[in-house]
C-alpha positions in Angstrom: -36.3 84.2 -8.0 -39.5 81.7 -7.0 -42.5 83.7 -5.6 -44.0 82.0 -2.6 -48.0 80.5 -3.6 -51.0 81.4 -1.8 -50.2 78.5 0.5 -46.9 79.9 1.6 -45.0 77.2 -0.4 -42.9 77.2 -2.9 -43.7 75.0 -5.8 -41.0 73.2 -8.4 -43.2 72.3 -11.3 -40.2 70.3 -12.8 -41.0 68.0 -10.0 -44.3 68.5 -9.3 -43.8 69.6 -6.0 -44.1 72.1 -3.2 -41.7 73.2 -0.6 -42.3 74.5 2.4 -42.5 74.9 6.5 -44.4 72.0 8.6 -44.7 73.0 12.1 -44.7 69.3 13.7 -43.1 66.7 15.5 -40.3 64.7 13.8 -37.7 62.4 15.3 -38.9 63.3 18.4 -38.5 67.2 17.9 -41.2 69.7 17.7 -39.7 72.1 15.2 -40.5 73.6 11.8 -39.5 71.4 9.5 -38.8 71.6 5.5 -41.2 69.3 3.9 -42.6 68.5 0.1 -46.4 69.1 -0.6 -47.9 68.0 -3.7 -49.2 70.6 -6.2 -52.7 70.5 -4.5 -51.3 71.1 -1.2 -51.3 67.7 0.0 -48.2 66.9 2.4 -45.9 64.1 0.9 -45.4 61.9 3.7 -41.6 60.4 4.9 -40.9 57.0 4.3 -41.0 56.4 8.1 -44.9 58.0 8.0 -45.8 55.8 5.0 -44.3 53.1 6.5 -46.4 53.3 9.6 -49.5 54.5 8.1 -49.3 50.7 6.0 -48.6 49.0 9.1 -51.7 50.7 10.5 -53.8 49.9 7.5 -52.4 46.0 7.5 -53.2 45.7 11.6 -56.7 46.9 10.7 -57.3 44.3 8.2 -55.9 41.4 10.1 -58.0 42.4 13.7 -61.3 42.2 11.0 -60.0 38.7 9.7 -59.5 37.4 13.2 -63.5 38.9 14.0 -64.5 37.0 11.0 -62.9 33.9 11.7 -64.1 34.0 15.2 -68.1 34.2 13.8 
């Protein structure tokens, strides 16, 4: 039996991840969800979350480039 660590996550050393319950909004539903974390306790993003983060980053770079071209 696998025991929970100090973060109340269940480590899977072979994969380098931990499983645990995350409370939040996903697919427009506010529920507790089974999520993955890395071995340092950082939440691993879903594909949708990564895409949104990348979009926001690219958009910010685009805005910065527009401002520079206007100077």
